N, C-alpha and C positions, 0 to 999 in steps of 0.2 A: 206485133209479131204474129206471123202466120205459122201455125204448127203443121209440119209435113213429115211424112216418112222419108227415109233415105231414098226409097224407090221413086217417090214423087219428086223429090229434089233433083235426083239424077235425070229424070225425064225432062224437067223444066230446063235444067242446065244444058242438056244435049240439044234441045230445040233452040235455046238461046244462041248456042254456038253454030247451029246448022241451018235452022229455018227462021221463021218469023213467029210473032205472037199468035196470029190466026191459026197457023199450022199446029202450034202447041195446044191451043184451046180445042181444036178439032180432035186432036189425039186424046185429050182427056175426056171429051164427050163420047168418043167411041169406046173408051175403056171405063164404063160406068157401072158394070155389073149386070147389065140388062141382057136378056136372051134375045138374040137375033138369028133368024134362020136356024134355030135349034142349037145354037152355040152360045154359051154364056161368056161374056167378056170378063176379064179381070176387073175388079173394082178399084182401079188405080185412082180414079177421081175422088173417091171417098166423100168427105164433107167439104171439099174445096169448091168454092164458087169461082166463077169467071173472074171476079174482082180479086179474089185471093191470088189466083194464078198470075194475073196482070201485075199485081203489087210486087210479087216476087220477081217477075220478069224485069220490072223496072229497077228493082233494088234487091239484089240477092241477100243483103244483110237483114232484110225483113223476114227471112225464113228461119224458123227454129226447127231443126231436125229432132224428132222424137222417135222413140222405139215403138 
């Protein structure tokens, strides 16, 4: 099981229904809490690896939503 927040789960689900895995991974890479051009992005990625995201993408039942 991959532990995710509700926000992470919702983002993966939205990309699953709307785009492809590569777009989803890019979205999480852009939202990694790093400051770019003076603006800090939200840290939506958290501790998730690309493998974690792909695992959930392939099988939503592998996700465990935590608070």
